[in-house]
N, C-alpha and C positions, 0 to 999 in steps of 0.2 A: 517597357513594363508599365502597366496601367497604374494610375494613382489610386491610393486607397479611398474608399468612399467617404464623402464628407457632406455636411449639411451647411447651407448658406441661408441665413435668415434675412429677408428684406424688411423694410420698415412696414409695420401693419398699416393697411390702407383700406378704408371703407369696411371695417369690421372683418377683414380677411388677413390671416397670418400666411404670408407667402414664403415658401420654402423651396430652394433649389438644391437638388441632389446631384452629385457628380462623382466621377471616378469608378472604381471597381467595387461592386456590391456582391461579394461572394462570401460564403460561410467561413472560409479559412482566413479571411481578412478581419482586421479589428474594425467592425462596423460601428457607426455612431448609435447611441441609444436613444429611445424615445423620451428619455428623461429630459433631454435638452429641449424637446418640444413642450413638455409639460411645464418646464420653468418659464419658457417664453409666454405660455398661456397665462401663467400666474402674474407675470409682469405686465401683461396687456389685457386687463379685464374688459368684458363687453364684446369680445370677438364672437363671430357667428359662423366662420368658415375657416377651414384649413385647406390651402392650395399647395400641391406638390408638383413642381416642374422637374421632369426627369429627362429633359432633352440632352443633358450633358453626361448621362450614364454611359460608360464605356463597356463594362462587362457586368453580367448579373447571373445569378442563379437563385436558388431558394432563399438565400440571405435577403435579397430585395423583397421577396414576398413576405418573409417573416417581419421585416421592418414595416411594410405597408399594412400588414394585418394588425400589428400592435398599435400602429398609428390610428387605424380605423377603430380599434377597441377603445383607445383613449378619446377619440372624437365622440364616439357613442356615449361614453360615460359622462362627458361634459355637454352633451346635447348640441354638438357642433356638426356641421356638414363637411365631409371630406371630398375634395375635388382634385383629380389628377390630370396632368397635362403631359402629352408626349411620352407616355409609358411604352416600353417595348410591347410589340403585339402579343407575344406569349404571356408576359406578365399581366397585361390588361385583361386577357381572357381568364387567366387563373384567378385574378382578384375578383372578377365579375362572378365566377363560379362560386367562390367562397362566400360572397355576399348573397348570392341567390339561394344557397342552401345554409340557412342559419343553424347553429348548434341547438340541438334539442334541449329544452329546459330540463334541468335536473338530471341531465344525462350522465354526469360524472359523479353523482352521489353514490356513495357506497350502499350496497343493499343492507336492509335492516336485518339484524340477527334474528334467527327464528327462536321463538319461545320453546320451552320444554315440551309443551303439549302439542304445538305445531310439528316439532321434530318427531315426537312420538307418533303422531297421526300419520306423517309421511312414511315413517318406518313400517307402521302397521299396514298401510296401503301397499307398500313395496313387497312386504312379506306375503300378503294375500295374493298379489299378482304373481309373485314367484311360485307360490304353491300351485296356482292355476297353470303356469307354464310347465311346471314339473309334471303335473298330471297329464297334460297334453302330450309332452314328450314321451312319457312312459307309455301312454296309449299308442302313439305312433310306433314306438319301438316294439311293443307287443304285436301289433299288426304285421310289422316287418318280420318278426320271428315266426309268426304263424305262416307267413308266406314261405319262409325258409323250410318249415316242417313239411309243407305241401310241395316243396320243390319248385316254387314259382318266383323266388326272390331273385332280383337282378344284382348280382355282385360278381367280382372276379375271384376265383379260387386262389389265384396267385397272391392277391392282396391278403387273403386269409392266412396263407402259408407264411408270408412275411411277418404278419402280426403274431402268429403263433411262435415264430422264432424270436421275435423281439420280446415277447412276454415270458419266454421260457429260458433258453440257454443264456441269452444276454443278461438276464436278471439274476442269474445264479450267484455271481460274485458278491453283490450287495446283500442278497438274501442270506448267503452263507455268513458273512461278517456280522450282520445284525443279529441273526438267530443265535450264533455261537456266543456272542457277547451277552445277549439277554439270558441265555442259560447259565453263563458264568455269574452274572449279577444275582440271579435268583438263588444260586447255590451259596454265594458269599453271604447274602442276607439271611438265608435260612440257617446256615451253620452258626452264625453269631448267636441266634436265639436257641437253637437246638443244643448247643454245648452246655447251656445252663441245666439241661435235664439229662445229659448223657445220652442223647438220642440222635447223634450225628448221622446215623445210617438212614434216618428218615428224610434226609435231604434229597435222596433219590425219589421218594414219593412226591415231595414238593415240586421238584423240577419237572418230573414226568407228567404229573397231572396238570400243572400250570401250562406247560408247553403244548401238550396234546389237546387240552380242552379249550384254551383261550389264547395264550400269548403268541403261539406260532402263527395262528390265523390273523390276529390283530397286527402284529409287527409286519407280517408279509403284506397285509392290506395297506398299511400306512406307507410302507416302502413303495409299493406299486402305485399308490395314489400320487406320491411325489415324483416318481420316475415315469410311469406310463400314463396316468391320468392327466398330468400336466402336458405331456407330449401330445396326447390326443387333442386336448384343447388348443394347443399351439398349431398343430397341423390343420385342423378344421378351421381355426380362426384365420390362419393365413390364406386358406382357400376362400374363406368368406371375403377377406380384403381384396383378393385378386379376382373376385366374382366368378370363381370356378364353380361354386355351388349353384349360382344363378344359371350358369351355362348348362349344368346337369338338368336343372328343372326345365330349361328351354328345350333340351333334347328329349324330354319325357322320361328321364331316369330319376327315380326316387333317391334323394340323398340319404334317406334313412336306410334304405336297402343297400345302396352302393358304398356308403361310407361308414355308417354307424353299425350296421349289422355285423360286418367282419370283425370290427374292433370289440364289440360286445361278446361275440362268440369266442374269439381268441383269448381274451382275458378271463372269461368265465371258465373256459376249459382248462386253462393253465393254472389258475389260482389253487385248486385242490392239490395239484402235483407239487407246486411250490410250497404250500403249507405242509404237506407230508415231508418234503425235504427239510423244511425248517424245523419240524419236530425232531428229526434225527440230529441235526446240527445243534439244536438247543440241548438235547440230552447229552451229547458229546461235550458241550461246553460245561454243563453241570458236572459231568463225570470228571473232567479235568480238575475242577476245584475240589470235588468230593474225595477223589483219590489222593489228594494231598494230605488228608487226615490219616494218621497211623492206624486208626481203628476201622477203616473202611478199605475193603479189598475190591478188586474188579468184579469178582464173582458175586459178592454181596450186593454191590451197587446194581449190577444187572438183574439179580434176582428181585430186589425190592422194586425196581422199575417195572418189571413184568407183572409182579403181583399188584402193584398200585394202579397201573393204567389199564382201564377196561376198554372194550369195544365201544361202549357208549361215549367215553371221552374222545376216542378217535373220531367217531361218527359226528359228534357235536362240533368238533374242530373243523372237519372237512365240510360239513354243512355251512358253518359260519364263513369259511373261505369262499364258497360258491356265492353266498349272499354278498360278501365284500367285493368279489370280482364284478358282479352286476352293478353294484353301487359305484365303484370306481369307474367302470366303463361308461355308465350312463352320465355320471357327473362330468367326466372329461368331454364326452361328445356333446352334451347339452350346452355346456359353457362355450364350447367351440362354435356350435351352430348359432348361439346367441351373440357372438362376437360382433363388435362394431366394425367400422370401415377404416380404421386407422392402425398404425403400427403399435401405438401404446395400448390400443384395445386388445391386441393379441396377448400382451403381457398380463393385462388385467384378467383376461379370460383364463389364462393358465393358472394364475393365483387363485381365482375364484373356484376353479375346478379342484385344486388340491384342498382348499378349505372345505368345500362342499363334501368331497369324498371322505375326509377325515371325520367331519361331524356326522356324516351318515354311518360310518363304521362304528363310532362310539355309541350312537343311539341304537343301532341295530344290535350291538353287543349287549347293551342293557336289556333290550326286549328279549333276546334269545336267553339271557341268563335268568330273567324272571320266569319265562315260559318253562325252561328246564327245571327250575326250582319248584314250580307248581306241579309239574309232572313227576318230580322226584327222581330225575335221572341226572 
């Protein structure tokens, strides 16, 4: 078994501190510290050189290099010359490389924190660039859709069928649950207030108009943003990481037509049907709560719902659902196409897709509400 590493100091001669090192110089050993060299330098002022003789070293690894590096740093701080004798070939080359490439000055300094105005400026620039990217993507998607109308788009109908299935039947359970619960919540909140006026029957009006006009489309859009929009971003982001999208471009196939177009068509076609189904489930949820009141019968609830809900309410809700479908599909595909080349970037793309879709849904809802208010419908 090799002896542990040790330092042997010879008597300083002609301005030189002579050090012999021996034994095993490995990281798992208890290696001597350069503090011993520092103390010898303090006891012998006027030295100009440190000489290390390594002929008696039995074993070594990076522990020897760490010791030599710290000794070199100590010699540099005290303006001394470091000389080595009989270093192992590998250690000598590595030490020479470390000396040949000095550490960059101020390389370890922490970056200065950004001021508020610098941060605001960076965010503004990112927002403007993001708007440009959005307009570019929407333009490319519009061109791909125009090719689809003319029958010249390059896509697989089997992909469109799979996406239609994913956006319809597979989404029914979560849409059913959310819509039914939203209808119940609206009915509960409405009954609490309507009881003060003895007008409990009008809870049917509240639930029917809310669900058909706004809530069914919004809740379905948010559910599909989290379920399908994030999935679109993850799928395209993974293809971006695996360079499959680059391969499509190399083959002369447009990714917008082959990947984005089927997803946009599938979600846009299915969203109105899901919203219509959500309307029914929301009304049923409200009816379950409303019929718990002794003054409300099933016939009365049904009659008030039919009287309160107009075709305009249904049309506005279905139109909103189409808009939301386009927003969710474009958000998911855009973030997926913009994904970086790492695994973490795929998760970031999925998160950004959901956030972008939900923000787009809320903003478009506000715009549609203002427009319908101006038109008086």
